[in-house]
Steps between C-alpha positions, in 0.01 A plus 500: 500500500780247523438137595672556836284806574189305404598219735551751783156652439340157495680410822376817672144439383512137613603591853251785505226250415622267774495784753159616379348157533647471846285791612234247598258646749391168642842336521545315824819554694763250393361421155781398271636746247640401160823302519658733246529781752853575620595315814678632806303817570404547864167598651489829689324596817256790511670838554395735777261778407615861537314740722327787325509781750555872457634640173530266202850367445700567183433312181688176454823476307602218269504124550289476817283200578132565578353401837167683516223594255244775564204578272266755666227472233423143607606537864793263455807503723684167494849356535696391196707183512755372255379212284762245402524125484680217676595137442290223645501122478191296420420168664628333184838664549457738208631851559276787391481877539230632731377858488447706810148640536410842635239457771323810633755709310598606152785305346783678320638285220872477573585472131328834431649845555571660839347838582599779266390858551595636157469390140877505453568131563152367429378165621172330583425445872258206501278402793229236522239418762199283564149623422283248685713305752778555755414860573359588157734798500440587133126442502421867436743565215208520258385816683811694407482781248752696296704745710429323831808518719712207614786525747764229528727508803849368557587544865447870567516602131222508247422512131177666385313360200187592307277241338518515122308189389266240651464200270300180524624227268391138439729229633329166557373461144744738332685418183878477497508838325287654774717348771811642333335840500400457866849394601658805340344718771719343770813478289788752494408855402714792378313741725464498878164352596311302761283208391249334732348167396222286643226263390154618399201491551463492875318166506714330235846508343432486125657838429789714621476861608806711427560844648780708349625809682787740437709713737353841563692783335 
């Protein structure tokens, strides 16, 4: 691996760690994000939810943004909002980047992949959600099992996924090596996948739960 390639890999892993640590299940709205985050991105409003009546609509195409998440196994049907960041100014006059927080919704990480129904283009669609505050939308992720179905909607189109892995990994007292391994789960992937992330256990936030699902064939 060349020095340039190594630097690129380290850069990707660094930002993956930043994003992973930002999946903080007890983060209050408006808590400052790291200053290193790119400035100028705008916060988005919550998209409207599609109606699910009659026959199911066709599968989604490429490059669509998610706006609804349905997981029948845990009786979950929630909106998905885009998670970005925005500039803010502290009382001292310092400018810092402030992350949006998904409340009573799952948050799609805007620097992750859009919806992809095939494995041709690949990409990791990353969503995070609280487990014990502000709706606790991902509280039941630990009940999911392999092959459970997940449907992600974009308007009137959908992508069907099946759960492949449910992982619980240490975070609060994890080593740097462990955090690198954790962060890799929400980094870019060569295959098309959906990754859901939250804190764990339900009464604390010492670990992260990671659910990996792939498009149904």
